[in-house]
NUKENU-708266 format. One line per field, with one value per residue: residue in three letters; x, y, z of N, C-alpha, C in turn. Coordinates in steps of 0.001 Angstrom, whole numbers, plus 500000, padded with zeros to 6 digits. Each point is the difference from the previous one (the first is absolute). Layout:
zaza	(ALA;...)
nxx	(X;...)
nyy	(Y;...)
nzz	(Z;...)
caxx	(X;...)
cayy	(Y;...)
cazz	(Z;...)
cxx	(X;...)
cyy	(Y;...)
czz	(Z;...)
END
This chain:
zaza	(MET;LEU;VAL;THR;PHE;HIS;SER;LYS;ALA;TRP;SER;SER;ILE;THR;MET;PHE;GLY;ASP;VAL;ALA;VAL;THR;LEU;LEU;LYS;MET;MET;GLY;HIS;SER;GLY;THR;VAL;PRO;SER;ALA;LEU;LEU;ALA;ALA;ASP;ILE;PRO;SER;ALA;LEU;ALA;ARG;LEU;GLN;GLN;GLY;LEU;ALA;ALA;ALA;GLU;ALA;GLU;GLU;PRO;GLY;LYS;GLN;ALA;ALA;ARG;PRO;ALA;ALA;LYS;ASP;ALA;ASP;ALA;PRO;ALA;PRO;VAL;GLY;LEU;ARG;LEU;ARG;ALA;PHE;PRO;LEU;ILE;GLN;LEU;LEU;SER;ALA;ALA;ALA;ARG;GLN;GLY;CYS;ASN;VAL;MET;TRP;GLU;GLU;GLY;HIS;PRO;VAL;ILE)
nxx	(914961;501271;499614;501205;499750;501072;500232;501795;499890;498754;499742;499826;499505;498761;499852;498963;500388;498960;500324;500564;499362;498998;500581;500582;498950;498960;500699;499449;499710;500245;500098;501032;499835;500962;500013;500661;500566;500886;500713;500708;499346;499896;500661;500509;500008;500857;500720;500252;499973;500628;500523;499778;500464;500845;500493;500454;500132;500615;500436;500802;499812;499830;500715;499815;499868;500676;500862;499370;498348;500613;500333;501443;499006;500647;499223;501417;500561;500391;501334;501006;500446;500006;498866;499467;499723;499170;499416;500054;499151;499805;499720;500072;499153;500358;499767;499285;499450;500129;499390;499135;500159;499238;499885;499650;498693;500223;499176;499601;500120;501102;499365)
nyy	(185855;499627;499320;500280;499220;500239;499488;499607;498909;501146;500557;501188;500371;500483;500578;500150;501004;499872;499599;501003;501137;499090;499950;501511;500433;499553;500566;499850;501856;501875;499782;499722;501371;499935;499189;499172;498721;499628;499480;499819;501489;499847;498747;500572;501724;499070;499397;501252;500159;498842;499974;501396;499840;499254;500975;501281;498713;499399;501510;500084;498990;499764;500532;499084;498605;501006;499818;500818;499272;499240;501209;500174;498211;501204;500079;500018;498733;500672;500685;498532;499765;498991;500305;501258;499259;499819;501162;500223;499058;500631;500843;499762;499078;501221;501124;498726;499390;501394;499701;500463;501470;500022;501101;501175;500807;501911;499430;499662;499029;500041;500267)
nzz	(324793;499075;500199;499722;499647;499999;499127;499813;500353;500444;498767;500268;500934;499728;501486;500308;501412;500039;498667;499207;500964;499663;498793;500546;500722;499107;499238;501267;499001;500640;498801;500452;499537;499660;498855;500526;499316;500831;498777;500982;500399;499237;500168;500788;499764;499073;500914;500957;498890;499881;501203;500230;498312;499705;500705;499305;499356;500853;500055;498449;500711;500922;499711;499032;500944;500728;499057;499687;499382;499566;499492;499437;499570;499314;501489;499832;499762;500840;499923;500003;501209;500510;498924;500798;500591;498531;498987;501736;500182;498302;500578;500940;499217;498929;500919;500817;498952;499564;501211;499434;500376;500815;500260;501077;499578;501119;499720;498740;499286;499354;499721)
caxx	(501329;500521;501616;500725;501436;501575;501385;500331;499190;498889;498797;499141;499004;499223;498182;498956;500475;499342;500003;501429;500734;499526;500842;500925;500029;499907;501326;501031;500638;499287;498704;500841;499881;500826;501061;500187;500108;501238;499611;500120;498744;498435;499517;499467;499269;498922;498837;499167;498791;499006;499347;499826;498697;498299;499067;499241;499116;498889;498869;498973;498499;499225;500078;499636;498854;499397;499783;498956;499599;500294;498854;500206;500656;500617;501586;501506;500841;501034;501361;500206;501552;500745;499726;500853;501706;500622;501637;500753;500809;500803;501617;500095;500051;500817;500948;500429;500394;500581;500262;499574;499599;498617;500004;498685;500308;498573;499302;499959;501859;500087;499955)
cayy	(499790;499556;499274;499620;498870;499829;498610;499990;498574;499570;501093;500503;500459;500986;499499;500996;500266;498825;498784;499972;499787;498892;499216;499972;499567;499012;500169;500216;500657;500477;500683;501227;500568;498937;498638;498652;498633;499285;498939;498834;499502;499941;498898;499571;500955;499787;498961;500476;500319;498794;499287;500707;499936;498248;499947;500575;499871;498830;500785;500569;499361;501013;501465;499544;499940;500769;501505;500265;499909;501451;500325;499959;499480;500031;500467;499422;499449;500098;499302;499797;500588;498807;500579;501528;498775;498969;500243;500160;498286;499137;501391;499411;498756;500187;500848;499503;499275;500806;500899;501633;500845;500673;501004;500195;501561;499865;500630;499859;499471;501122;498905)
cazz	(499721;499319;500697;498868;500559;499116;500415;498748;499939;499089;499845;500938;500141;500641;501231;501123;501020;500808;499498;500614;500905;500600;499683;500273;501257;500232;500096;501452;499829;500890;497979;499800;499062;498865;501068;498854;500597;499700;499670;500716;500705;498883;499819;501179;500058;499441;500352;500867;498910;499036;500671;500372;499332;500116;501221;499896;499385;500757;500540;499246;499206;500857;499228;498883;500642;500828;498864;499532;498741;498918;499603;498979;499551;498596;500242;499657;501348;500617;499469;501015;500373;498724;498807;499871;500309;499095;500316;500852;500074;499631;500030;500957;499570;499025;500244;500922;499362;499056;501076;499656;500496;499300;500738;499481;500441;499228;498521;498728;499273;499112;498740)
cxx	(499991;501513;500591;501314;500714;500623;500388;499280;498899;499477;499779;498621;499109;498775;499874;500959;499455;500050;501699;500473;499152;500695;501400;500010;499974;501651;500656;500792;499387;498737;501194;500287;500847;501086;500632;499830;501433;499669;500136;498553;499370;499333;498863;498740;498559;499313;499158;499007;499427;499141;498733;498557;499033;499785;499143;498820;499022;498736;498800;499317;498953;500048;498830;498245;499121;499195;498438;500029;500882;498598;499569;500677;500928;501721;501018;499673;501023;501348;499820;501252;501207;500314;501276;501659;501004;501421;500922;500372;501135;501022;500201;501139;501591;501147;501017;500893;501810;501435;500412;499339;498200;499839;498335;500286;497908;500060;500584;501174;500167;500127;501206)
cyy	(498342;499097;499186;498455;499919;498621;499831;498648;500528;501910;500635;499512;500440;499348;500966;499788;499218;498470;499544;499529;499351;498558;499784;499515;498028;498695;500383;501255;500638;500980;501935;500209;501306;499253;498705;499113;499703;498616;498809;500080;499842;498788;499198;501300;499380;498633;500359;501015;499360;499321;501420;500205;498673;500259;501357;499273;499055;500849;500562;499278;500441;501565;500079;500139;500771;501619;500109;500081;501669;500735;499824;498904;499474;500785;499394;499584;500780;499565;499595;500073;498773;500671;500879;499383;499553;501124;500379;498648;499944;501041;499140;498701;499916;500041;498756;499152;500332;500572;501695;500405;500578;500959;500793;501423;500332;501343;499259;500041;501479;499523;501034)
czz	(499341;500290;498404;500488;498923;500152;498725;499488;499048;499876;501412;500128;500962;500543;500174;500982;500788;500097;500706;501257;500671;499388;500858;501264;500341;499268;501059;499975;500448;499504;500324;498237;499669;501061;499264;500904;499169;499171;500921;500941;498642;500026;501921;499395;498352;500697;501117;499107;499535;501668;500438;499000;500778;501308;499978;498587;500707;500923;499017;499347;501791;499538;498956;500334;500706;499248;499833;498770;498835;499491;498389;499729;499404;500269;500325;501698;500894;499788;501734;500330;499315;498538;500493;500444;499235;499566;500307;500273;499069;499537;501317;499693;499489;500798;501145;498616;499796;501283;500262;501269;500159;499930;499183;500603;499043;498568;498787;499686;499054;498281;498849)
END
């Protein structure tokens, strides 16, 4: 599943459903797709998301140390949750600045 986030303040972004639901739950939302955040709720949701990412990042070093050595030393490092969340943080920040709502739905954007 893909989840696409929309706001008048920023371009639409699409991410994998499991990552999107994880980030929505970090924001204090139920994780329901489709749904929305009103402009007045975005600053607090953004703050909760950033706190959740900081807490998840604090747990990451332990997970990386516990991971067994890779068979292929040239394998790329996994993409962390903070990096995956960056476009959503940008969208939420722009929506908070401009007082716009944010909506999300299942699927990819119509081009």
